[in-house]
C-alpha positions as CSV (number, residue, x, y, z in Angstrom):
1,X,133.7,126.8,80.0
2,X,134.9,123.3,80.7
3,X,132.9,121.1,78.8
4,X,131.1,124.0,76.9
5,X,131.2,125.0,73.3
6,X,134.7,125.0,71.2
7,X,134.8,128.0,69.0
8,X,136.8,129.3,66.3
9,X,136.5,132.5,64.3
10,X,138.3,133.7,60.9
11,X,136.9,137.0,61.4
12,X,133.8,136.8,59.6
13,X,132.2,133.9,60.9
14,X,132.4,132.8,64.4
15,X,131.7,129.1,65.0
16,X,130.2,127.5,68.1
17,X,130.7,124.0,67.9
18,X,128.5,121.8,70.6
19,X,128.5,118.3,71.6
20,X,127.1,116.0,69.2
21,X,124.6,114.5,71.6
22,X,123.0,115.2,75.2
23,X,125.9,113.3,76.9
24,X,128.5,115.9,76.6
25,X,130.6,113.0,77.1
26,X,133.8,111.5,76.7
27,X,135.1,114.3,78.7
28,X,138.3,114.0,81.4
29,X,140.0,116.8,83.1
30,X,144.1,116.2,83.1
31,X,146.1,118.0,85.7
32,X,148.7,117.0,87.7
33,X,147.6,119.1,90.8
34,X,143.9,117.8,91.1
35,X,142.5,121.0,93.1
36,X,139.8,123.6,91.6
37,X,139.4,127.3,92.5
38,X,136.8,126.2,95.4
39,X,138.6,123.1,96.5
40,X,139.9,119.9,96.0
41,X,138.7,117.1,93.9
42,X,136.9,114.7,96.3
43,X,137.9,110.7,96.5
44,X,135.0,109.9,94.5
45,X,136.0,111.8,91.7
46,X,139.4,110.7,91.9
47,X,138.5,106.8,92.2
48,X,138.4,106.4,88.4
49,X,141.7,108.2,87.3
50,X,144.1,106.9,84.8
51,X,147.5,108.4,83.5
52,X,147.2,110.2,80.5
53,X,150.0,110.0,77.7
54,X,152.2,113.1,77.9
55,X,151.3,115.9,75.7
56,X,153.7,117.6,73.5
57,X,153.8,120.8,76.1
58,X,154.1,118.4,79.4
59,X,157.7,117.5,78.4
60,X,157.2,113.9,78.7
61,X,155.3,113.8,81.9
62,X,152.4,112.1,82.0
63,X,149.1,114.2,83.4
64,X,146.0,112.5,85.7
65,X,143.1,112.1,83.6
66,X,139.9,112.1,85.7
67,X,136.5,111.8,84.5
68,X,134.3,114.7,84.2
69,X,130.7,114.7,84.8
70,X,129.4,118.4,84.2
71,X,125.9,119.3,85.1
72,X,123.5,119.1,81.9
73,X,122.0,122.0,82.8
74,X,125.4,123.9,81.9
75,X,126.3,122.2,78.8
76,X,126.7,123.4,75.1
77,X,123.8,120.9,74.5
78,X,121.4,123.6,75.5
79,X,122.0,125.8,72.6
80,X,123.5,123.5,69.9
81,X,125.8,124.3,67.3
82,X,125.8,128.1,66.2
83,X,127.1,129.8,63.1
84,X,127.3,133.7,62.8
85,X,128.1,136.2,60.3
86,X,129.9,138.9,61.8
87,X,129.4,141.1,58.7
88,X,125.8,141.0,58.8
89,X,125.0,140.4,62.8
90,X,128.2,142.0,64.7
91,X,126.3,141.2,68.0
92,X,125.9,137.5,67.1
93,X,121.8,137.8,67.6
94,X,120.8,135.6,64.5
95,X,122.5,132.3,63.9
96,X,122.7,131.2,60.0
97,X,122.5,128.0,58.3
98,X,124.9,128.0,55.5
99,X,126.7,124.3,54.6
100,X,129.8,125.3,52.7
101,X,130.7,127.9,55.7
102,X,130.1,125.4,58.4
103,X,131.9,122.7,56.5
104,X,135.4,125.2,56.2
105,X,134.9,126.3,59.5
106,X,134.6,122.8,61.0
107,X,137.8,121.6,59.3
108,X,139.8,124.9,60.4
109,X,138.1,124.0,63.7
110,X,140.2,120.3,63.7
111,X,143.2,122.3,62.4
112,X,143.5,124.1,65.6
113,X,142.3,121.5,67.9
114,X,145.0,119.4,66.6
115,X,147.6,122.7,66.6
116,X,146.7,122.9,70.3
117,X,146.9,119.2,71.4
118,X,143.7,119.1,72.2
119,X,142.8,115.3,73.6
120,X,141.5,112.7,71.6
121,X,138.2,112.4,73.9
122,X,137.5,116.1,72.6
123,X,137.1,115.2,68.8
124,X,134.8,112.1,70.2
125,X,132.8,114.5,72.1
126,X,132.2,117.2,69.4
127,X,131.9,114.5,66.7
128,X,134.7,115.4,64.5
129,X,137.3,113.2,63.1
130,X,140.8,114.0,63.7
131,X,141.9,114.8,60.1
132,X,140.1,118.2,58.9
133,X,140.3,116.4,55.3
134,X,138.1,113.7,56.7
135,X,135.3,116.4,57.9
136,X,132.5,115.8,55.6
137,X,128.7,117.2,55.7
138,X,127.6,114.1,57.9
139,X,129.7,115.5,60.4
140,X,127.5,119.4,60.3
141,X,125.4,120.1,63.4
142,X,124.0,123.6,62.7
143,X,120.7,122.4,61.1
144,X,120.5,119.2,62.9
145,X,120.4,121.6,66.2
146,X,118.4,124.2,64.5
147,X,115.7,124.0,67.1
148,X,117.7,124.2,70.1
149,X,119.3,127.4,68.8
150,X,115.8,128.8,68.2
151,X,114.6,127.8,71.4
152,X,118.1,129.4,73.1
153,X,117.1,133.1,71.5
154,X,113.8,133.3,73.3
155,X,113.6,136.0,75.9
156,X,114.5,135.0,79.3
157,X,111.2,134.5,81.8
158,X,110.1,138.3,83.3
159,X,108.8,138.5,87.1
160,X,106.1,140.0,86.3
161,X,104.5,137.3,84.4
162,X,104.5,135.2,87.8
163,X,102.5,135.5,90.9
164,X,104.4,136.9,93.1
165,X,103.9,136.6,97.5
166,X,106.3,137.9,100.0
167,X,109.1,134.9,99.1
168,X,109.0,134.7,95.3
169,X,111.3,133.7,92.3
170,X,113.1,136.8,92.7
171,X,113.7,135.8,96.3
172,X,117.9,135.0,96.6
173,X,118.2,130.8,97.0
174,X,119.9,131.1,100.4
175,X,117.1,133.1,101.8
176,X,114.5,131.2,100.2
177,X,115.9,127.8,101.4
178,X,116.4,128.8,104.6
179,X,112.4,128.6,105.1
180,X,111.6,124.8,105.4
181,X,108.2,125.4,103.7
182,X,109.8,127.0,100.5
183,X,112.6,124.6,100.5
184,X,110.2,121.7,100.7
185,X,108.3,123.5,97.7
186,X,111.4,123.8,95.6
187,X,112.0,119.8,95.8
188,X,108.6,118.9,95.4
189,X,108.1,120.7,92.1
190,X,111.3,121.4,90.8
191,X,113.1,117.8,91.8
192,X,116.7,117.5,91.3
193,X,117.4,121.2,91.4
194,X,118.8,121.0,94.9
195,X,121.2,118.2,93.9
196,X,123.4,120.0,91.0
197,X,126.1,122.4,91.2
198,X,124.0,125.3,90.4
199,X,123.7,125.7,94.7
200,X,127.3,126.7,94.4
201,X,125.6,130.0,93.0
202,X,122.8,130.2,95.3
203,X,124.0,133.0,97.5
204,X,122.7,136.1,95.4
205,X,121.0,134.0,92.7
206,X,117.5,133.4,92.6
207,X,115.2,130.9,90.6
208,X,114.7,133.5,87.5
209,X,118.4,133.9,87.3
210,X,119.6,130.4,87.3
211,X,116.4,129.9,84.7
212,X,117.4,132.6,82.5
213,X,121.1,131.1,82.6
214,X,120.3,127.2,82.1
215,X,116.8,126.9,80.5
216,X,116.0,124.9,83.9
217,X,113.4,125.1,85.7
218,X,110.9,125.3,82.7
219,X,108.2,128.1,82.6
220,X,105.6,125.5,83.7
221,X,107.4,124.7,87.1
222,X,108.4,128.1,87.6
223,X,104.7,129.1,87.8
224,X,103.7,126.5,89.8
225,X,106.5,127.2,92.2
226,X,105.6,130.9,92.0
227,X,101.7,130.0,93.0
228,X,103.0,127.5,95.6
229,X,105.2,130.4,97.2
230,X,102.6,132.7,97.1
231,X,100.1,130.4,98.7
232,X,102.5,129.6,101.3
233,X,104.0,133.3,102.0
234,X,101.4,135.7,101.2
235,X,102.7,139.3,100.5
236,X,101.0,140.6,103.5
237,X,103.5,138.5,105.7
238,X,106.0,141.4,105.1
239,X,108.8,139.4,104.4
240,X,111.6,141.7,102.9
241,X,111.5,142.7,99.0
242,X,114.2,142.0,96.8
243,X,116.1,143.6,93.5
244,X,115.1,146.8,94.6
245,X,111.2,146.2,93.8
246,X,108.3,145.9,96.2
247,X,106.8,142.2,96.5
248,X,103.5,142.2,94.7
């Protein structure tokens, strides 16, 4: 995922390096064709572009260097930096803390960043020096970001933990937002959600799935929104059920 963790394994350990702070910056897209899968870059995105120095693999050709601003809801800062021991935990369910191993893996990561011609801003974003031998204990993040890793291991919210009316947290977002009163409730109780790129997922996604994926909205806001939707759209309104389950 662009702007996500940068990962490395030596076959025994998996090291997932997150950004060193919540800004997840600096971060740039490098391209000669400013398009994405769903469309072209907008004029607003291109106003800050510059020409980057050629990479070794671009045969002397400079690329466009375009500032990137990914949503904080989708960034690696939610989970923090993670280290897994595949020998003891092959499913990568229990992050471990081992300063000596993290130091070695961080140095290996820097080696591979250099071997793959990573742009200079990646080292800054990850909080790592350019030379492997310059990586020290001060650059390690597993313990510093431990609380985030533990929070990320918590089970996702379940639908049966919330009030449910005819429209509820399991209702596809496209259908939910088609109801003006429901859309207004989302805007009031979860401000900012409708202004993010999460709406590109809204066709078949639900608020519960978005929360499981991103950690937002938080449980307290989900509960408040569920109660409001149940008040606005009681189950007796006979809206269709979702996810193959009857509305409760």
